[in-house]
C-alpha distance (Angstrom), angle and dihedral (degrees) to the residues before:
residue distance angle dihedral
M1 . . .
D2 3.78 . .
G3 3.82 96.5 .
R4 3.81 96.0 -106.4
T5 3.77 120.5 132.8
L6 3.76 111.9 -129.3
E7 3.78 117.9 -131.4
P8 3.79 119.5 -133.9
H9 3.78 110.6 -105.4
H10 3.79 119.9 -135.8
D11 3.80 90.2 -137.7
C12 3.83 95.0 53.1
P13 3.83 106.7 116.2
V14 3.81 92.7 -135.9
E15 3.81 91.3 51.1
V16 3.81 90.6 48.5
A17 3.82 91.5 52.7
L18 3.80 93.0 45.2
E19 3.80 90.6 48.6
A20 3.81 89.4 57.4
L21 3.82 90.7 51.9
K22 3.79 98.0 43.7
G23 3.76 120.9 122.5
R24 3.76 136.2 63.2
W25 3.81 96.2 -97.4
T26 3.80 102.1 32.9
T27 3.79 97.6 94.0
L28 3.81 91.3 47.1
V29 3.80 91.6 53.0
L30 3.81 89.0 48.4
R31 3.80 90.2 49.3
E32 3.80 90.5 54.9
L33 3.81 92.0 48.9
M34 3.80 90.6 49.6
H35 3.81 86.0 66.8
G36 3.80 89.9 59.0
D37 3.78 143.8 -74.4
K38 3.78 113.2 -35.0
S39 3.77 137.6 -167.8
Y40 3.78 119.0 -129.3
G41 3.81 89.0 -106.3
A42 3.80 92.8 51.9
L43 3.80 90.8 50.0
S44 3.78 90.4 48.4
Q45 3.81 91.7 50.4
S46 3.79 93.5 47.9
L47 3.83 91.2 51.0
P48 3.83 102.1 40.0
K49 3.82 95.8 166.9
L50 3.79 90.9 57.2
S51 3.81 114.0 94.3
D52 3.81 119.9 -131.8
K53 3.81 90.7 -115.0
V54 3.80 93.4 53.4
L55 3.82 92.5 44.7
T56 3.80 89.8 51.3
D57 3.81 90.7 48.1
V58 3.82 92.6 49.1
L59 3.81 92.9 48.4
T60 3.82 91.0 47.2
H61 3.81 90.8 50.1
L62 3.81 92.5 48.3
R63 3.80 90.9 48.5
K64 3.82 91.5 50.7
C65 3.81 89.1 50.9
G66 3.81 90.6 51.5
V67 3.80 93.5 -117.5
V68 3.81 98.8 112.7
S69 3.79 132.0 33.9
R70 3.79 127.9 -154.8
T71 3.80 122.5 -147.1
V72 3.80 123.6 -171.9
F73 3.79 117.3 -154.5
R74 3.79 111.6 -157.7
G75 3.75 117.9 -130.4
F76 3.74 140.0 93.2
P77 2.88 103.0 -36.4
N78 3.80 104.2 13.3
R79 3.80 113.6 -120.6
T80 3.78 122.5 -142.8
L81 3.79 122.9 -163.7
Y82 3.78 128.5 -169.2
R83 3.79 120.5 -155.1
L84 3.75 139.1 169.2
T85 3.78 116.7 -98.7
A86 3.80 122.0 -140.1
T87 3.81 86.8 -90.1
G88 3.79 89.3 51.6
W89 3.80 90.8 54.5
E90 3.82 89.4 51.2
I91 3.81 87.9 62.7
R92 3.82 92.8 58.3
P93 3.84 97.5 83.0
L94 3.81 89.8 47.1
L95 3.80 91.6 54.3
I96 3.80 91.4 46.6
E97 3.79 90.4 52.8
L98 3.82 91.4 46.2
Y99 3.80 87.8 52.4
R100 3.80 92.0 51.8
T101 3.79 91.9 45.8
G102 3.80 89.8 49.4
L103 3.81 90.7 53.6
R104 3.80 90.1 53.6
M105 3.80 93.6 44.0
R106 3.80 93.3 47.1
K107 3.79 87.7 65.9
L108 3.81 90.4 53.4
C109 3.80 101.8 42.9
């Protein structure tokens, strides 16, 4: 080693995946969507400590990362559903393994 600290690269696959999962509430929103498609209201009810602004920000971030899709059904009133994309479903096994690792680490920390 030459003593230099390497900078994370925005095109590193690990950094890209971690960027999609960043944020305190992101994994909880993903967990809710892994149980099925949800309206904004249903997500809000299932995560009552999450403010509307933060929920909106998390959903926007996940949509930009291609993890969640948003579909608006016209009617009165309009209905909006959020669902995991194929990429979103690819994250599921990672979160399950993080959960298992966390259980093991919790005993050590």
